[in-house]
NUZA-957418 format. One record per residue (C-alpha): x, y, z. Coordinates in steps of 0.1 Angstrom, whole numbers, plus 5000, padded with zeros to 4 digits. Layout:
N
XYZ;...
end
This chain:
347
188871901483;191072161501;191871911528;192971651502;195071911485;196772001518;197571641525;198971611490;201171921495;202471791528;203271451513;205071621485;206971851509;208071551530;209371371499;211371671489;212871691523;213871321523;215271361488;217271661499;218671471529;219671181507;221671411485;223871491515;225971171512;227871241545;224671281565;222870991547;225770751554;226070871590;222370801595;222770451580;225770381603;223970511634;220970291627;223169991622;224970051655;221670101673;220069801657;222969571667;222869711702;219169641705;219969271701;222969271725;221668971744;221568771711;224968871700;226968871733;225768641760;227168371783;223968181779;223167951749;220368021724;219167661724;220167371746;219067011742;219666801773;218366451780;215866471752;214366811762;214867141745;215667461766;216067831757;218467971783;218868311766;215168371773;214568181805;216668111836;217167751846;218667611878;221767401875;219867101890;218067071856;221466981840;222766761867;224067021891;223967011929;222467351938;219167521930;220967831917;221067981881;223167771858;226667881849;226967741814;230767781815;231067561846;233167251835;230967011853;227767151838;229367181804;230466811805;226966701814;225366891786;227966761761;227366401772;223566421770;222866681744;224266991727;223967371728;224367671705;226167971719;225968341706;228868471684;230368641715;229968391744;230268661770;227868911785;228969261796;229469141832;230868791824;234368731840;236468491820;238368291845;240168081818;242168351802;245468201814;247268541815;247168861835;244369101829;243769321811;244569081783;245369171747;242969101718;242868741705;240568501688;238568461720;238268821729;238469031697;239069361716;240769211746;239569221782;239469481810;241069461844;238369221857;238668991827;235369111811;235069111773;235469471760;233569411728;230569281748;230769581772;230869821742;227869671726;225769691757;227170031765;226170181731;222570061738;222270221772;223970541760;221570581730;218470501751;219670751778;220371021753;217070961734;214870981766;216771281779;216471461746;212771381743;211771491778;214071801779;212771911744;209171881755;209872091786;212072341768;209572391740;206672441764;208572701785;209772881753;206272881738;204773031770;207473301771;207273401734;203473391730;202373581761;205473801765;205174091790;205774001827;205673631821;208473651796;210573881818;210173661849;210973341831;213873501812;215373621845;214873281860;216673121830;219573361833;220073271869;219472901863;221972881834;224573071854;224672811882;227872591883;226172291867;229172051870;229572101907;225772071913;225771741893;228671611913;226971701947;223671551937;225271241922;227171181954;224071211976;221670991956;222270631944;223270661907;220770471886;219570511851;216470721861;218170921889;220871031865;218271111839;216471331863;219671511874;220771591839;217271691829;217471971855;219872161832;219372021797;215772141793;216772501787;218772431756;215872491732;213972751752;215573051737;215072941701;211472851706;210873181724;212273381695;210073181670;206973251691;207873621695;208073651657;204973451649;202573591674;202373921654;201773751621;198373811604;196973461606;197673461644;195973801648;193073681627;192673371649;192673581680;190073811665;187873511658;187973411695;190273111691;191773011725;195473081732;196272721737;194772621704;196672901686;199872791703;199272421695;197772431660;199272751644;202572841659;204072531675;204472331642;206772601628;208772611660;209072231661;210472221626;213172461637;214072261669;214271931651;217572031636;219072051671;217971711683;221071521671;223271771688;221371751720;221671371719;225471391714;225671621744;223671381765;225971091756;229071301765;227471401798;226671041808;230170931797;231771211817;229871121849;230670751845;234270841839;234371051872;232770761890;229570961896;227370801870;225870451866;226870191891;229269911884;226369671875;225569871843;227669851811;229170191807;231270361780;232570601806;233770311827;235770191797;237270541793;238370521829;239770171824;241770301794;243170591815;244170361843;245770101820;247970301795;250069991792;247069831775;246370061746;243669841731;241169961758;241670331751;241770291714;238670081713;236470321733;237970621715;236970491681;233470391694;232770731711;234270941683;232270741657;229070771676;229371141682;230571221647;227671051630;225271231652;226871561643;226771481606;223071381609;222371711626;224171911599;222171721572;218871781589;219772151594;220672191557;217272031547;215372291567;217572581556;215472771532;218472951518;219872621505;216572481492;215272761470;
end
C-alpha cells in the first residue's frame, strides 16, 4: 500500500512539474521550436538530397535514397554510383520512367554545376538561402549541420554529466582527504589554458566526430562537479543518511538510492546550458579550422564562409539566425526547467 502511495505521489509531482513548465510560455514555445528543428534535422536525407525517393525505370521500381545503384542500371557506361543530375542519366530515366525528388534536391555536399553565375550565388527559387563558395546549397548544409551539432552536444552533455556527477558524488560523500585531493586536482585542471590545449590536440589528431568529442570531454566534465559535491556535502549529514549508515547500508547504495536522486534533480536544470556551450564549442573549433573535416556538414564552416564573403550577406545572416535561434531556445528551456525546480517559485 505504501509503495502504491509513493508511486501515486511521484506521478502527481511529475504532473505538477509539467504543468508548471507549460505555464512558462516562453520556455514551452522554445521547447516546441527546438523539437521541431531537431525532428526536421533527423530526416535531413528525406528533405534535402540529390537522390530521388522513388524511381521507375524500364518497368522496375528503385529506391535510390535508401540504396546506392550503379549508373549502368540506368543506361550509363561505368559501374560507379549514379549521379541523378547527370544530363545523360536524367534523359534515360525520363524516356523510360519517372522519379520523385526531395523538396530540396541537394545534399549538404552536392555541388550545383548549373548555377550559371559566380558563387556564392544569391538566394533564388532553386536555392532558397543561396549557395556557398563551392556552389553547395546553404539550406541543405544548415539542415544537416543542425543535426550533427545537436547530436554532438547531446552526447557530450550526457557523458560529461555522468563523469562530473560521479566525481562530485565521491568528493561530497566521502569528504576528507579524497575531497581535498580531488578539489586541488580540479583547481589545477580548470586553470589550464583550455583553448590552447584544444588547438594543440586538434592539430595533432585527425578531427573526427568522436575525436573532437573526446577532446572537449576532457574539460567539460567538471562543469557539474562543484554543484553535485555541495549537494552531497549537505545531504550526507541528514538524518535518513545517518540512519542508513547505522543500519549497515553500503556507501554505494546510499549514494545511488538516497542522495543521488536529489542531486540529479538539481543538475537537470543545467543540462540545456551545457548543451548550448557544447554547440558553441564545436562551432568555434569548426570556424577556426580545427573542428570537423570538410566532409562533415558544419555550422562553424558556414560561419567562416560568411566571414570570408562579406559581399554575400545572405550566408552570414542565415547562419546567424540559425545559431542565435538554436542557442536562445536552449537558454529559454533551461530557464524554464530551473524555475520548475525552484522551490521558492513553486510554494
